[in-house]
C-alpha positions as CSV (number, residue, x, y, z in Angstrom):
1,M,126.8,68.2,95.8
2,G,129.7,69.9,97.7
3,V,129.0,73.3,96.2
4,S,125.3,73.3,96.9
5,L,125.9,72.2,100.5
6,F,128.3,75.1,101.0
7,M,125.8,77.4,99.4
8,L,123.0,76.2,101.7
9,E,125.2,76.7,104.7
10,G,125.8,80.3,103.6
11,R,129.5,79.8,103.0
12,H,129.4,80.0,99.2
13,A,127.7,82.8,97.4
14,S,125.8,81.4,94.4
15,F,122.5,82.0,92.5
16,E,120.7,78.7,93.0
17,Y,117.7,79.9,90.9
18,G,117.0,82.9,88.7
19,R,114.3,84.3,91.0
20,Y,116.8,84.7,93.8
21,G,119.0,87.2,92.0
22,N,121.8,87.3,89.5
23,P,125.2,89.0,89.3
24,T,124.0,92.0,87.3
25,T,121.2,92.7,89.8
26,V,123.7,92.5,92.6
27,V,125.9,95.1,90.9
28,A,122.9,97.5,90.6
29,E,121.9,96.9,94.2
30,E,125.4,97.7,95.4
31,K,125.5,100.9,93.4
32,I,122.2,102.0,94.9
33,S,123.4,101.1,98.4
34,A,126.4,103.3,97.8
35,L,124.2,106.2,96.7
36,E,121.9,105.9,99.7
37,G,124.6,105.1,102.3
38,A,122.8,101.8,103.0
39,E,124.0,98.4,104.2
40,S,121.8,96.6,101.8
41,T,119.5,97.1,98.8
42,L,116.9,94.9,97.2
43,L,115.8,95.4,93.6
44,M,112.3,94.2,92.4
45,A,110.2,94.2,89.3
46,S,108.6,97.7,89.9
47,G,108.2,100.4,92.5
48,M,104.8,99.1,93.4
49,C,106.2,95.6,93.9
50,A,108.8,97.0,96.2
51,S,106.1,98.9,98.3
52,I,103.8,95.8,98.5
53,V,106.5,93.3,99.5
54,M,107.9,95.7,102.0
55,F,104.5,96.2,103.7
56,M,103.8,92.4,103.7
57,A,107.2,91.5,105.1
58,L,107.4,94.1,107.8
59,V,103.9,94.6,109.1
60,P,102.3,91.7,111.0
61,A,98.7,90.6,110.5
62,G,96.5,92.8,112.7
63,G,99.2,95.5,112.7
64,H,98.8,99.3,112.3
65,I,100.5,101.7,109.9
66,V,100.5,105.5,109.6
67,T,100.7,107.1,106.2
68,T,100.0,110.5,104.5
69,T,97.1,111.9,102.6
70,D,99.0,112.9,99.5
71,C,100.6,109.9,97.9
72,Y,100.7,107.8,94.7
73,R,97.2,106.6,94.1
74,K,98.0,102.9,93.6
75,T,99.9,102.8,97.0
76,R,96.8,104.4,98.6
77,I,94.5,101.8,97.0
78,F,96.7,98.9,98.3
79,I,96.7,100.5,101.8
80,E,93.0,101.0,101.8
81,T,91.7,97.9,100.1
82,V,94.3,95.0,100.5
83,L,95.9,95.6,103.8
84,P,92.6,95.5,105.7
85,K,92.2,91.9,104.5
86,M,95.2,91.1,106.7
87,G,93.6,93.0,109.6
88,I,96.1,95.9,109.1
89,E,94.6,99.3,109.8
90,A,96.0,102.6,108.6
91,T,95.9,106.1,110.1
92,I,96.1,108.7,107.4
93,I,97.6,112.1,108.4
94,D,98.6,115.3,106.7
95,P,102.3,115.2,105.8
96,A,103.1,118.1,108.1
97,D,100.8,117.2,111.0
98,V,103.2,116.1,113.6
99,D,100.6,116.2,116.4
100,A,98.4,113.7,114.4
101,L,101.4,111.4,114.1
102,E,102.1,111.6,117.9
103,H,98.5,110.9,118.6
104,A,98.5,107.9,116.3
105,L,101.7,106.6,117.9
106,D,100.2,107.0,121.4
107,K,96.9,105.4,120.6
108,N,98.0,102.4,118.5
109,E,100.8,99.9,118.3
110,V,102.2,101.3,115.1
111,T,104.6,99.0,113.2
112,L,105.4,101.4,110.4
113,F,105.2,105.0,109.3
114,F,105.2,105.1,105.5
115,T,105.4,108.4,103.6
116,E,106.6,109.8,100.3
117,S,108.7,112.9,100.6
118,P,108.2,114.9,98.4
119,T,104.7,113.5,97.9
120,N,102.9,112.8,94.6
121,P,101.5,115.1,93.1
122,F,101.6,118.1,95.5
123,L,105.3,117.7,96.5
124,R,104.5,118.0,100.2
125,C,107.6,117.3,102.4
126,V,107.9,115.4,105.7
127,D,110.4,116.4,108.3
128,I,112.2,113.0,108.2
129,E,114.6,113.7,111.1
130,L,111.7,114.7,113.4
131,V,109.3,111.9,112.5
132,S,112.1,109.3,112.7
133,K,112.8,110.4,116.3
134,L,109.1,110.3,117.3
135,C,108.6,106.9,115.6
136,H,111.7,105.3,117.0
137,S,110.8,106.4,120.6
138,K,107.7,104.1,120.1
139,G,109.5,101.3,118.3
140,T,108.0,102.2,115.0
141,L,109.8,101.8,111.7
142,V,110.1,104.6,109.2
143,C,110.0,104.0,105.4
144,V,110.4,107.0,103.1
145,D,109.5,106.7,99.4
146,G,112.1,109.1,98.0
147,T,111.3,108.6,94.3
148,F,110.6,112.3,93.7
149,A,113.7,113.3,95.7
150,T,116.3,110.9,94.2
151,P,119.2,109.7,96.4
152,L,121.1,112.8,95.2
153,N,118.7,115.4,96.5
154,Q,117.9,113.7,99.8
155,K,119.5,111.0,102.0
156,A,116.5,109.7,104.0
157,L,118.6,107.1,105.9
158,A,121.1,109.7,107.1
159,L,118.2,111.7,108.3
160,G,117.0,108.8,110.4
161,A,114.6,106.7,108.3
162,D,115.0,102.9,108.5
163,I,114.2,102.2,104.9
164,V,114.2,104.3,101.7
165,L,112.2,103.1,98.7
166,H,112.3,104.2,95.1
167,S,110.5,103.5,91.9
168,A,113.8,103.0,89.9
169,T,111.6,103.4,86.8
170,K,111.9,107.2,87.4
171,Y,115.1,109.1,88.1
172,I,117.4,106.2,88.9
173,A,117.1,104.5,85.5
174,G,116.2,107.9,84.0
175,H,115.4,107.0,80.4
176,N,111.7,106.2,80.4
177,D,112.5,102.7,79.2
178,V,112.6,100.3,82.1
179,L,110.6,99.3,85.1
180,G,112.1,98.6,88.5
181,G,111.8,99.3,92.2
182,C,114.2,99.1,95.2
183,I,114.4,99.3,98.9
184,S,117.5,100.2,100.9
185,G,118.3,100.0,104.6
186,S,119.9,97.8,107.2
187,E,121.0,94.2,106.4
188,K,118.5,92.9,108.9
189,L,115.4,94.7,107.5
190,I,116.3,94.1,103.9
191,S,116.9,90.4,104.5
192,A,113.5,90.0,106.0
193,V,111.9,91.6,102.9
194,R,114.2,89.6,100.6
195,T,113.0,86.3,102.1
196,L,109.4,87.2,101.2
197,H,110.4,88.6,97.8
198,N,112.0,85.2,96.9
199,I,108.7,83.5,97.6
200,L,106.4,86.1,95.8
201,G,108.8,86.2,92.8
202,G,108.6,89.8,91.6
203,A,112.1,89.4,90.3
204,L,113.8,92.1,88.2
205,N,114.9,91.0,84.7
206,P,118.7,91.0,84.5
207,N,118.5,93.2,81.4
208,A,116.4,95.7,83.3
209,A,119.2,95.7,86.0
210,Y,121.7,96.4,83.3
211,L,119.6,99.3,81.9
212,I,119.4,100.7,85.5
213,I,123.2,100.5,85.9
214,R,123.6,102.3,82.5
215,G,121.1,104.9,83.5
216,M,122.8,105.6,86.9
217,K,126.0,106.6,85.1
218,T,124.5,110.0,84.3
219,L,122.2,110.3,87.3
220,H,124.1,113.3,88.8
221,L,124.2,115.2,85.6
222,R,120.5,114.6,84.8
223,V,119.3,115.5,88.3
224,Q,121.4,118.6,88.4
225,Q,119.9,119.8,85.1
226,Q,116.4,118.9,86.2
227,N,116.7,120.6,89.6
228,T,117.8,123.8,87.9
229,T,115.2,123.8,85.1
230,A,112.3,122.9,87.5
231,L,113.2,125.7,90.0
232,R,113.5,128.3,87.2
233,M,110.2,127.2,85.6
234,A,108.4,127.1,89.0
235,K,109.3,130.7,89.6
236,L,108.3,131.7,86.0
237,L,104.9,129.9,86.3
238,E,104.2,131.4,89.7
239,G,104.5,134.8,88.1
240,H,102.3,134.0,85.1
241,P,98.7,135.4,85.0
242,K,97.3,132.2,83.5
243,V,98.6,130.0,86.4
244,T,96.7,130.2,89.7
245,Q,98.9,128.0,91.9
246,V,102.3,126.3,91.7
247,Y,103.4,123.4,93.9
248,Y,107.2,123.1,94.2
249,P,109.3,122.7,97.4
250,G,111.9,125.1,96.1
251,L,109.4,128.0,96.2
252,V,109.1,130.1,99.3
253,S,105.3,129.9,98.9
254,H,105.5,126.1,99.4
255,P,104.1,125.0,102.9
256,E,107.2,122.9,103.6
257,H,109.8,125.0,101.9
258,Y,111.8,125.4,105.1
259,V,111.8,121.6,105.8
260,A,112.8,120.9,102.2
261,K,115.6,123.4,102.4
262,Q,116.9,121.7,105.6
263,Q,116.9,118.1,104.3
264,M,117.3,118.4,100.5
265,T,120.2,119.6,98.4
266,G,117.9,120.1,95.3
267,F,114.2,120.1,94.9
268,G,113.7,117.7,92.0
269,G,112.5,117.9,88.4
270,V,108.7,117.8,88.9
271,V,106.5,120.9,89.2
272,S,102.7,120.7,89.7
273,F,100.6,123.7,89.0
274,E,97.0,124.8,88.4
275,I,95.9,126.6,85.2
276,D,93.4,129.4,85.4
277,G,90.6,127.5,83.7
278,D,88.5,124.3,83.7
279,L,89.2,120.7,82.5
280,M,89.0,121.4,78.8
281,K,91.0,124.6,79.0
282,T,93.8,122.7,80.9
283,A,93.6,119.9,78.3
284,K,94.0,122.5,75.6
285,F,97.1,123.9,77.2
286,I,98.6,120.3,77.4
287,D,97.7,119.6,73.8
288,A,99.4,122.8,72.7
289,L,102.7,121.8,74.2
290,K,105.2,120.5,71.6
291,I,108.2,119.2,73.7
292,P,106.8,116.9,76.5
293,Y,105.2,113.6,76.0
294,I,101.7,113.1,77.6
295,A,102.2,110.2,79.9
296,P,101.8,109.1,83.5
297,S,105.5,108.9,84.6
298,F,108.3,111.2,85.5
299,G,112.0,111.5,86.0
300,G,113.3,110.6,82.5
301,C,115.4,112.5,80.0
302,E,112.3,113.5,78.1
303,S,109.9,115.9,79.6
304,I,106.5,114.4,80.5
305,V,103.2,116.2,81.2
306,D,100.2,114.7,82.9
307,Q,96.7,116.0,83.8
308,P,95.9,113.9,86.9
309,A,92.1,114.4,86.6
310,I,92.2,112.7,83.2
311,M,95.2,110.4,83.6
312,S,95.3,108.9,87.1
313,Y,91.9,109.8,88.5
314,W,89.7,109.4,85.4
315,D,87.5,106.7,87.1
316,L,86.5,109.0,89.9
317,S,83.8,111.7,89.8
318,Q,84.8,115.3,90.1
319,S,83.7,115.5,93.7
320,D,85.6,112.3,94.6
321,R,88.7,113.6,92.9
322,A,88.4,116.8,94.9
323,K,88.6,114.8,98.2
324,F,92.2,114.1,97.2
325,G,92.7,117.7,96.2
326,I,92.8,116.8,92.5
327,K,91.3,119.6,90.6
328,D,90.4,119.5,86.9
329,N,93.0,122.2,86.2
330,L,95.9,120.5,87.9
331,V,99.0,119.8,85.7
332,R,102.0,117.7,86.8
333,F,105.1,118.5,84.7
334,S,108.2,116.4,84.9
335,F,111.1,118.4,83.3
336,G,113.6,116.4,81.3
337,I,117.1,117.4,80.3
338,E,116.1,119.5,77.3
339,D,117.4,123.0,76.9
340,F,115.8,125.4,79.4
341,E,115.0,128.1,76.8
342,D,113.3,125.6,74.6
343,L,111.1,124.4,77.4
344,K,110.3,127.9,78.5
345,A,109.3,129.0,75.0
346,D,107.1,125.9,74.6
347,I,105.3,126.5,77.9
348,L,104.8,130.2,77.2
349,Q,103.4,129.5,73.7
350,A,101.0,126.9,75.1
351,L,99.8,129.3,77.8
352,E,99.1,131.8,75.1
353,T,96.7,129.4,73.3
354,I,94.3,129.5,76.3
């Protein structure tokens, strides 16, 4: 009785019930907070779970959010189909359109600006410092999904964001074997999200927390290798006659290369590019690759390749896919930690087959 009374009064730290956390998860949360320079971190069952609980906890019914055109498709679906049921409207802007952001902030009472940086799959970058200043002048919170960046390549909180979100499934855990999501920020904001999280119950399995801790031990080595490989491959692909377009923030040709250079220390391990050919020719290229797995994820030790038109947008018509800029010849390649020369030889031989 005495212990539980102390606990309820907040004087004794304890885990009353498995859904409210456990010691292993707390260790993982503290490590992520240290990486992000955050007061507090909350781990949840997946990256989508983290996004959804964050939206529901921080945006009031009838509220307004601003988000960007290029983003993970399931996040977009949630914003466009579920949030309206709570009377929450969204203004969707181009990641680099600061004027559109200012206009939205002036016209509406915006609770939250939510963006990925870099975005999925075109790796567009948002000037976090600039948008944070603009949003804060209007009392608007800024949440950056930094999954593609990793906490090593970009410190969103130091740049001015209020919250940084990750699908820990990707680089943080880094071994393509565990699901998890996290948000980091001030104690005040994270506590508000934690309260709702404890009700909704998307708790992270303690063993998954252990796997995330294990994965983080090599995070800096993995990301270093992936940054180097991806930049070298992006340059190689850009010069290849069978590749029409390469999307990678480390390339001078990238629309936000200058922004990325200012706020990132490395550009990540994912390169998106368009093959000179149609849906079938692109599929043939992917099938000819020997090293990467064909799967819809990224950030792990093993390279992964994905044709978004077939993988993530298969249910949409070609013209509907085009509205999101998803062409039939688009390839998203997540470079793992394999030897650079091996990956290069594999990609070059696959390009030769088409």
